[in-house]
C-alpha positions as CSV (number, residue, x, y, z in Angstrom):
1,M,0.2,-0.1,0.0
2,K,2.9,2.4,0.9
3,T,4.4,1.9,-2.7
4,L,0.7,2.4,-4.2
5,K,0.7,5.7,-2.2
6,Y,3.9,6.8,-3.2
7,S,3.2,6.3,-6.9
8,I,0.5,8.0,-7.1
9,A,2.1,11.3,-5.1
10,I,4.9,11.0,-7.7
11,F,2.7,10.8,-10.6
12,F,0.5,13.9,-9.3
13,L,3.5,15.7,-8.8
14,S,4.7,15.0,-12.5
15,L,1.8,16.4,-13.7
16,I,2.6,20.0,-12.3
17,V,5.4,21.5,-14.1
18,I,6.6,24.8,-12.8
19,S,8.8,27.4,-14.8
20,C,10.1,30.4,-13.9
21,N,11.6,33.5,-15.6
22,D,13.6,36.4,-13.4
23,S,10.2,38.3,-12.5
24,D,8.8,37.6,-9.4
25,D,5.4,38.4,-10.5
26,D,5.6,35.8,-13.8
27,M,5.6,32.5,-12.0
28,M,3.6,30.1,-14.2
29,M,2.5,26.7,-13.3
30,S,0.8,24.2,-15.8
31,A,-1.2,21.1,-15.0
32,E,-0.9,19.9,-18.6
33,P,1.1,16.5,-19.0
34,D,3.5,15.8,-21.2
35,F,2.8,12.9,-23.6
36,S,5.7,13.4,-26.2
37,G,7.8,10.5,-26.3
38,V,7.0,6.7,-27.2
39,Y,4.9,4.6,-24.8
40,Q,4.1,1.0,-24.9
41,Q,1.7,-1.0,-22.7
42,E,3.3,-3.3,-20.1
43,D,0.9,-5.0,-17.8
44,Q,-2.7,-5.5,-18.2
45,M,-4.9,-6.5,-15.2
46,G,-8.5,-5.8,-15.6
47,R,-9.5,-9.0,-13.6
48,P,-7.1,-9.7,-10.9
49,A,-5.0,-13.1,-11.0
50,V,-6.7,-13.8,-14.2
51,N,-3.6,-12.8,-16.5
52,T,-1.3,-14.5,-13.8
53,V,-2.6,-17.7,-14.0
54,F,-4.4,-18.3,-17.4
55,V,-1.2,-16.8,-19.6
56,S,2.2,-18.8,-20.3
57,S,5.4,-17.3,-18.8
58,T,6.3,-17.3,-22.4
59,S,3.3,-15.4,-23.8
60,K,3.1,-12.7,-20.7
61,D,4.9,-9.8,-23.0
62,M,2.5,-10.2,-26.1
63,F,-0.6,-10.6,-24.1
64,N,0.0,-7.6,-22.0
65,R,0.5,-5.6,-25.4
66,T,-2.3,-6.9,-27.5
67,T,-5.5,-4.6,-27.3
68,P,-8.4,-6.0,-25.4
69,S,-10.7,-6.2,-28.4
70,T,-8.1,-8.7,-29.8
71,Q,-7.0,-11.0,-26.8
72,G,-10.2,-13.0,-27.0
73,S,-9.3,-14.1,-30.5
74,T,-5.6,-14.2,-30.1
75,F,-5.4,-16.0,-26.4
76,Q,-8.7,-18.1,-25.9
77,S,-7.4,-21.4,-26.9
78,M,-4.2,-21.0,-24.5
79,F,-6.7,-19.9,-21.7
80,E,-9.2,-23.1,-22.4
81,A,-6.1,-25.4,-22.3
82,N,-4.8,-24.0,-19.0
83,L,-8.5,-23.9,-17.5
84,T,-9.5,-27.4,-18.2
85,A,-5.8,-28.4,-17.3
86,L,-6.3,-26.8,-14.0
87,S,-9.8,-27.1,-12.6
88,P,-11.4,-30.5,-12.3
89,A,-14.7,-28.6,-12.5
90,Y,-14.2,-28.6,-16.3
91,A,-13.2,-32.2,-16.4
92,N,-15.8,-33.7,-18.5
93,P,-17.3,-32.5,-21.9
94,G,-19.9,-30.5,-21.5
95,D,-19.0,-29.1,-17.7
96,Q,-20.5,-25.6,-17.2
97,N,-19.7,-23.1,-14.1
98,A,-22.3,-21.2,-12.2
99,L,-22.6,-18.8,-15.2
100,G,-23.7,-21.4,-17.3
101,L,-20.6,-21.3,-19.4
102,D,-18.5,-24.4,-20.3
103,A,-14.6,-24.4,-20.6
104,A,-14.5,-22.5,-24.2
105,A,-17.3,-19.9,-23.2
106,F,-15.6,-19.2,-20.0
107,S,-12.0,-19.2,-21.4
108,G,-13.4,-16.6,-24.0
109,V,-14.5,-14.2,-21.4
110,L,-11.4,-14.6,-19.4
111,A,-9.3,-14.2,-22.4
112,T,-10.7,-10.7,-22.7
113,D,-8.6,-9.1,-19.7
114,V,-11.2,-6.0,-19.3
115,L,-13.6,-4.8,-16.1
116,T,-17.1,-4.7,-17.8
117,V,-19.1,-2.2,-15.7
118,S,-22.9,-1.6,-15.7
119,L,-23.7,1.8,-16.7
120,D,-27.3,1.6,-15.3
121,G,-27.5,-1.1,-13.0
122,T,-25.8,-2.6,-10.0
123,T,-21.9,-2.5,-10.2
124,T,-20.2,-5.9,-8.5
125,F,-18.2,-8.3,-9.4
126,Y,-20.6,-10.8,-8.0
127,D,-23.4,-10.3,-5.5
128,G,-25.3,-13.6,-6.1
129,T,-27.3,-12.0,-9.0
130,N,-25.2,-9.7,-10.6
131,V,-22.3,-11.4,-12.2
132,L,-19.1,-9.4,-13.9
133,T,-20.9,-5.9,-14.1
134,G,-18.0,-4.0,-12.5
135,R,-16.4,-4.0,-9.4
136,A,-17.3,-2.5,-5.9
137,L,-14.4,-1.6,-3.4
138,A,-15.4,-4.3,-1.1
139,D,-15.9,-7.1,-3.8
140,D,-14.2,-10.4,-2.8
141,V,-12.8,-10.8,-6.4
142,I,-10.4,-13.5,-6.0
143,T,-12.7,-15.5,-4.1
144,V,-15.4,-15.1,-7.1
145,E,-12.6,-15.9,-9.7
146,L,-12.1,-19.2,-7.5
147,L,-15.5,-20.1,-7.5
148,L,-15.9,-19.6,-11.2
149,I,-13.1,-21.6,-12.1
150,F,-13.2,-24.5,-9.6
151,G,-16.6,-24.1,-8.2
152,G,-18.5,-26.1,-10.9
153,E,-22.3,-25.6,-11.7
154,D,-23.6,-24.8,-8.3
155,F,-20.1,-23.4,-6.5
156,T,-20.0,-26.7,-4.4
157,E,-17.4,-28.5,-6.5
158,N,-13.8,-28.3,-5.4
159,P,-14.5,-26.3,-2.2
160,T,-10.9,-26.3,-0.9
161,L,-10.0,-24.7,-3.9
162,S,-12.7,-22.5,-4.2
163,D,-12.4,-19.6,-1.7
164,D,-9.1,-17.8,-0.7
165,H,-10.2,-17.5,3.0
166,V,-9.5,-13.5,3.0
167,D,-12.8,-12.7,4.0
168,T,-12.1,-9.2,5.4
169,N,-9.4,-6.1,4.7
170,D,-6.9,-5.6,7.6
171,K,-8.7,-1.8,7.9
172,A,-12.3,-0.9,7.3
173,F,-12.9,1.4,3.9
174,L,-13.3,5.2,4.4
175,T,-16.9,6.5,4.1
176,S,-15.9,9.3,2.3
177,F,-13.9,10.1,-1.0
178,P,-11.1,8.3,-1.6
179,Y,-12.8,5.5,0.1
180,L,-9.5,3.3,0.4
181,A,-8.3,2.6,3.8
182,S,-5.4,4.7,5.3
183,P,-1.9,2.7,4.9
184,W,-0.9,0.7,7.9
């Protein structure tokens, strides 16, 4: 958390450019960022842990640099092979998860590493009714992912693999912006 706090502070400080000349009354501050130069995508993490688990180490750089609109068609077969090798919940042809998705369909969803967001409904990773409609701050994203990967049709398969057993944060969220708990 400290690293994130310092990274955010450095980012915002880098957006402020102060230039001065010899005149005391002519100090100018600009909040315009400098986007000159060449930039490249280094990592994608729309769904935490998905990239980490399902993309082979030899394909990490390629996956991270692939635009999300083409990730599904490019990486779905790798995700499906890794999903079926990893999860006994997909051991038989036609096995589905609680969303009603078989290995091919679910790996297609996973391979496009974006966080979908509902603009007119509940925003949550999973609340029992709404699934993958965004992510609320308190959502237990890793447990939901484990349930969808290992839990089978009704979340009861492979119970030892379907929960990370981290049920609360170490500190409560704030009730006002920025909502994140303060660092340790």
